[in-house]
C-alpha positions in Angstrom: 1.1 12.9 -23.9 4.0 12.0 -21.6 3.1 12.4 -17.9 4.8 9.4 -16.3 8.3 8.1 -16.9 10.2 4.9 -16.1 12.6 6.0 -13.5 15.1 3.2 -14.5 14.8 4.2 -18.2 13.6 7.9 -18.3 13.4 7.8 -22.1 10.3 5.6 -21.7 7.3 7.9 -21.1 3.6 7.4 -21.3 0.2 8.9 -20.3 -1.6 7.9 -17.1 -3.9 5.4 -18.8 -0.9 3.7 -20.5 0.9 3.7 -17.1 -2.0 1.9 -15.4 -2.3 -0.7 -18.2 1.4 -1.2 -18.4 2.0 -1.6 -14.7 5.8 -1.9 -14.8 8.3 -0.3 -17.2 11.1 -2.0 -19.1 14.0 -3.3 -17.0 11.6 -3.6 -14.1 11.5 0.2 -13.9 8.8 1.9 -11.8 6.6 4.5 -13.4 6.4 7.9 -11.7 5.2 11.5 -12.5 7.7 13.3 -14.8 6.8 16.7 -13.2 5.1 17.6 -9.9 3.6 21.0 -9.3 2.0 22.3 -6.1 -1.7 22.5 -5.8 -3.5 25.9 -5.9 -5.6 27.0 -2.9 -4.8 24.1 -0.6 -6.8 25.6 2.2 -9.8 25.7 -0.1 -9.3 22.1 -1.0 -9.2 21.1 2.7 -12.7 22.6 3.1 -14.1 20.2 0.4 -15.5 16.7 1.0 -13.2 13.7 0.5 -14.4 12.6 -2.9 -14.5 16.1 -4.5 -11.0 17.0 -3.1 -9.6 13.6 -4.1 -10.9 14.1 -7.7 -9.1 17.4 -7.9 -5.9 16.0 -6.4 -5.8 13.1 -8.8 -6.8 15.3 -11.8 -3.8 17.5 -10.9 -1.6 14.3 -11.1 -3.0 12.7 -14.3 -3.8 15.8 -16.3 -5.9 15.8 -19.4 -5.4 12.1 -20.0 -8.6 11.3 -18.1 -11.9 13.1 -18.4 -13.0 14.7 -15.1 -16.3 13.0 -15.0 -14.7 9.6 -15.7 -12.2 10.2 -12.9 -14.8 11.4 -10.5 -16.9 8.3 -11.1 -13.8 6.1 -10.4 -13.1 8.0 -7.2 -16.8 7.7 -6.0 -16.9 4.0 -6.7 -13.5 3.3 -5.2 -13.7 5.4 -2.1 -17.2 4.3 -1.0 -16.3 3.5 2.6 -15.5 5.7 5.5 -12.2 6.7 7.1 -11.8 8.3 10.5 -9.4 10.5 12.5 -9.6 9.7 16.2 -7.9 11.6 19.0 -5.8 9.2 21.1 -4.1 11.7 23.4 -3.6 15.4 23.7 -1.3 15.7 20.6 -1.7 12.4 18.9 -4.4 11.2 16.4 -5.0 7.8 14.7 -6.0 7.9 11.0 -8.1 4.8 10.6 -7.9 3.4 7.1 -9.4 -0.1 7.6 -13.1 0.3 6.9 -13.0 -1.1 3.3 -14.0 -4.6 2.3 -10.6 -6.1 3.1 -10.2 -4.2 6.4 -6.9 -2.6 5.4 -5.6 0.7 3.9 -4.8 -1.2 0.7 -8.5 -0.9 -0.3 -8.0 2.7 -1.3 -5.4 1.9 -3.9 -6.6 -1.4 -5.1 -10.2 -0.3 -5.7 -9.1 2.9 -7.5 -6.8 0.9 -9.7 -9.6 -1.6 -10.5 -11.9 1.3 -11.5 -9.2 2.8 -13.7 -8.4 -0.4 -15.4 -12.1 -1.0 -16.1 -12.3 2.4 -17.7 -9.2 2.1 -19.8 -9.1 -1.6 -20.7 -12.6 -3.0 -20.3 -12.7 -5.1 -23.5 -9.2 -6.7 -23.2 -8.5 -9.9 -21.3 -6.0 -9.0 -18.4 -4.2 -11.1 -15.9 -3.3 -9.3 -12.6 -0.2 -10.8 -11.0 0.7 -9.5 -7.6 2.6 -10.3 -4.5 1.4 -9.7 -1.0 3.0 -9.7 2.5 -0.5 -9.8 4.1 -3.0 -7.1 3.2 -2.5 -6.3 -0.5 -3.8 -9.7 -1.5 -7.2 -9.3 0.1 -7.6 -5.7 -1.2 -6.7 -6.7 -4.8 -8.8 -9.9 -4.7 -11.9 -8.1 -3.5 -11.4 -5.2 -5.9 -11.3 -7.4 -8.9 -13.4 -10.4 -7.8 -16.0 -11.4 -10.4 -14.8 -9.0 -13.1 -15.4 -11.0 -16.3 -12.3 -10.0 -18.3 -9.8 -10.1 -15.4 -8.0 -13.0 -13.9 -6.1 -12.5 -10.7 -3.1 -14.5 -9.5 -1.7 -13.6 -6.0 1.6 -14.8 -4.6 2.2 -14.8 -0.8 4.9 -16.3 1.5 3.6 -19.6 2.9 3.1 -19.6 6.6 4.1 -15.9 7.0 0.8 -14.2 7.0 -1.9 -14.5 9.7 -4.6 -17.2 9.2 -7.4 -14.5 8.9 -5.3 -12.5 6.4 -5.1 -15.7 4.3 -8.8 -16.6 4.6 -9.8 -13.1 3.3 -8.4 -13.7 -0.2 -7.6 -17.4 -0.5 -11.2 -18.6 -0.2 -12.8 -16.7 -3.0 -12.1 -18.9 -6.0 -13.6 -17.9 -9.3 -11.3 -15.5 -11.1 -9.0 -15.3 -8.0 -6.1 -17.8 -7.9 -3.7 -17.8 -5.0 -0.2 -19.4 -4.6 1.5 -20.0 -1.3 5.2 -19.6 -2.2 7.6 -21.6 0.0 9.9 -18.5 0.7 9.6 -14.9 1.9 7.8 -11.9 0.4 11.0 -10.6 -1.3 11.0 -13.9 -3.3 7.4 -13.5 -4.2 8.0 -9.9 -5.4 11.0 -11.0 -7.4 8.9 -13.7 -9.2 6.4 -10.9 -10.2 9.3 -8.8 -11.5 10.7 -11.7 -13.5 7.2 -12.2 -15.1 7.1 -8.6 -16.3 10.6 -9.1 -17.9 9.2 -12.0 -19.9 7.8 -10.2 -23.0 6.1 -13.4 -24.3 4.3 -13.9 -21.0 3.3 -10.2 -20.8 1.8 -10.3 -24.3 0.1 -13.7 -24.0 -1.6 -12.9 -20.7 -2.1 -9.2 -20.9 -0.1 -9.0 -17.7 -0.5 -6.2 -15.2 0.3 -5.8 -11.5 -1.8 -4.5 -8.6 1.1 -4.1 -6.2 2.1 -0.6 -5.4 4.3 -1.2 -8.4 1.2 0.1 -10.3 1.1 3.9 -10.1 -2.7 4.1 -9.9 -2.5 2.5 -6.4 0.1 4.8 -5.3 -1.7 8.0 -6.4 -4.9 7.0 -4.7 -3.1 6.9 -1.4 -2.1 10.5 -1.6 -5.7 11.5 -1.0 -6.1 10.4 2.6 -3.1 12.4 3.8 -5.0 15.5 2.8 -8.1 14.2 4.5 -6.2 13.7 7.7 -5.0 17.4 7.7 -8.6 18.5 6.8 -9.9 16.9 9.9 -7.3 18.4 12.3 -7.8 21.8 13.9 -7.2 24.5 11.2 -3.5 25.5 11.0 -2.1 22.3 12.5 0.7 20.8 10.5 1.2 17.3 11.7 4.0 14.8 11.8 2.9 11.6 10.1 4.1 8.2 11.3 3.6 5.4 8.8 4.2 1.6 9.3 6.5 0.9 6.4 7.3 -2.3 4.5 7.3 -1.9 0.8 7.3 1.9 1.2 4.3 2.7 -1.0 2.4 4.4 1.8 5.4 6.7 2.7 5.9 7.5 -1.0 2.3 8.6 -1.3 2.8 10.8 1.8 5.9 12.4 0.3 4.0 13.0 -3.0 1.4 14.8 -0.9 4.2 17.0 0.6 5.5 17.8 -2.9 2.0 18.9 -3.9 1.7 21.3 -1.0 0.3 19.2 1.9 0.5 21.4 5.0 2.4 18.9 7.2 5.8 19.0 9.0 7.6 15.8 8.4 7.2 12.0 8.1 8.4 9.0 10.1 8.8 5.6 8.4 8.4 3.0 11.1 9.9 -0.4 10.2 10.4 -3.7 12.1 13.7 -5.6 12.2 13.8 -5.6 8.4 15.5 -2.3 8.7 17.2 -1.7 5.3 15.9 1.9 5.0 16.7 3.1 8.5 20.3 1.9 8.1 20.5 3.4 4.6 19.3 6.8 5.9 22.0 6.7 8.6 24.9 5.4 6.6 24.1 6.1 2.9 24.8 2.4 2.2 22.1 0.2 0.7 22.8 -3.1 2.4 19.7 -5.4 2.5 19.9 -8.4 4.8 17.9 -11.6 4.7 14.3 -11.0 5.6 13.3 -12.1 9.1 9.8 -13.0 10.2 8.3 -10.7 12.8 4.9 -10.0 14.5 4.3 -7.2 11.9 4.4 -9.6 9.0 3.0 -7.2 6.4 6.3 -5.3 6.8 8.6 -8.3 6.5 10.4 -6.9 3.5 14.1 -6.3 3.1 13.9 -5.0 -0.5 11.2 -2.3 -0.4 10.1 -2.0 -4.0 9.0 1.6 -3.7 12.1 3.1 -2.2 13.5 4.1 -5.7 10.4 6.4 -6.0 11.3 8.0 -2.6 14.8 8.7 -4.0 13.3 10.0 -7.2 11.3 12.6 -5.2 14.6 13.9 -3.9 16.7 13.7 -7.0 14.2 14.7 -9.7 11.7 16.7 -7.8 13.8 18.4 -5.2 12.1 17.2 -2.1 14.4 17.7 0.9 14.4 14.2 2.2 17.1 14.9 4.8 14.6 17.1 6.8 11.3 15.5 5.8 11.9 11.8 6.3 13.3 9.8 9.2 13.0 6.1 9.8 13.3 3.9 12.8 13.3 0.1 13.4 11.2 -1.3 16.3 11.6 -4.9 17.3 8.9 -7.4 18.4 9.3 -6.8 22.1 8.9 -3.1 21.7 5.9 -3.7 19.5 4.1 -5.8 22.1 4.8 -3.2 24.7 3.3 -0.6 22.3 0.2 -2.7 21.8 -0.3 -2.9 25.6 0.5 0.8 26.3 -1.8 2.0 23.5 -4.5 -0.3 24.8 -4.1 1.1 28.2 -5.1 4.5 26.8 -8.3 3.0 25.6 -7.3 2.5 22.0 -6.9 -1.0 20.5 -4.6 -1.2 17.4 -3.1 -3.9 15.4 0.7 -4.5 15.8 1.7 -2.5 12.6 -0.3 0.5 13.7 1.0 0.2 17.3 4.5 0.1 16.0 3.8 3.4 14.1 2.4 4.9 17.3 5.5 3.9 19.2 7.8 5.6 16.6 5.7 8.7 16.9 5.7 8.7 20.7 9.5 8.4 20.7 10.2 11.1 18.2 7.4 13.8 18.6 8.6 17.1 20.0 6.7 18.9 22.7 5.3 21.5 20.2 4.3 19.0 17.6 1.1 17.2 16.7 1.3 13.6 15.4 -0.9 11.4 13.3 -0.1 7.7 13.0 -1.6 5.6 10.3 -3.8 2.6 11.3 -3.4 0.4 8.4 -5.4 -2.8 9.3 -8.3 -3.8 11.5 -7.0 -5.1 14.8 -9.0 -8.4 14.5 -6.9 -9.4 11.5 -4.2 -10.1 14.1 -6.4 -11.7 16.7 -3.8 -14.3 17.8 -1.1 -11.7 18.5 -3.4 -9.3 20.3 -5.1 -12.0 22.4 -1.8 -13.2 23.6 -0.4 -9.8 24.3 -3.5 -8.4 26.1 -4.9 -11.6 27.7 -8.3 -10.8 26.4 -10.6 -12.0 23.6 -10.9 -10.0 20.4 -14.2 -10.1 18.6 -14.3 -10.6 14.9 -16.1 -8.2 12.6 -18.6 -9.7 10.1 -16.1 -9.7 7.3 -13.7 -12.0 9.1 -16.4 -14.1 10.8 -17.8 -15.0 7.4 -14.4 -16.5 6.2 -13.0 -17.9 9.4 -14.1 -21.5 8.8 -13.8 -21.5 5.0 -11.2 -23.7 3.2 -8.1 -22.2 1.8 -7.9 -22.8 -2.0 -4.2 -22.0 -2.6 -1.7 -23.9 -4.6 1.7 -24.4 -2.9 4.8 -23.8 -4.9 8.6 -23.2 -4.4 10.1 -19.9 -5.5 10.7 -21.3 -9.0 10.0 -19.0 -12.0 9.7 -21.8 -14.5 7.0 -23.5 -12.4 5.1 -20.2 -12.0 5.3 -19.5 -15.7 3.9 -22.9 -16.5 1.1 -22.3 -13.9 0.2 -19.0 -15.5 0.1 -20.3 -19.0 -1.9 -23.4 -18.0 -4.4 -21.1 -16.4 -4.7 -19.1 -19.7 -5.4 -22.4 -21.6 -8.0 -23.7 -19.2 
């Protein structure tokens, strides 16, 4: 039953369970739906509760490869925390996605993937290898922590995530091992891809990835776009503004469009790592060296998911020219946005503030906007305290880990060293 294809090698096809367990196709190819059809009775779906609607949306995407009761159980266990839509101004809303255990939107995808993997691959030993620019690491670590047949190895750029982001996933121990790579996120991501090209390593470790490389994570994120529209006044078709680094979140939003989401268009808000805004203007893919910014989770010059965005246009006929725009916002503008948004009475982290800024600058007078709040403000306490000259209180999840010792290994961006580390862990 072929439902997902490798977009780099379309001859490689597989079912949803196979796609989840495989993670990445041959030649580092991303797996993606072969066909996309619009949902029936979208208005009826919008009147359902989040779990029921999400089950129907995901069933539509995965087909008969997953029993409905199994899928619904995965959704119920994964999406067991709230999300909110708050009105910030007359025509602008904040979709808050940071109420899960790692205080970031990544909890939706990581927890759904963990539930799927447990359902499909419960008896087989698996090593999850993933890279993080800040928030994926904690979401993946907490989603898989303590699972007896799963080992997790997380790579992150040393010194380029906030101390509290690091504490959330580098203090767990047990089946969670973390490596601080002496380079940027793009180097971490490349090490993960090299590992998946190593057939011996994949076979020996039962290797899988929990980056948005894995299609289960991506599909889960489609669901909250429908929830946002369901909470707006009936008939409102919003403009979404999404803080964008690896472009998984924007891909999920565009998937929702392809399935019939009643929305107008999408804005991908980036920082100085502006490969995509420049590409959309010029048609030339010209990545530059990654630079460190205040919005560190978006410090990515080679967004791994962008081939999926292009696939939505080329294979599935989505009119990207009218649906997607992208803008780069620098650190000075981001700090101003943090302050301006706080002056309205709404405190947001730098990434979410950046998305708000892009929305404010590009929303027409007759449009309603929704910006995605992707992380709890307290995860960026240093930046916010300096910008606002006020103290930021820590939620319990962060207060618990603030004084714990980081357990990470430190390593250069050297594949041979990483390979040895992974195999040594298998033997121990």
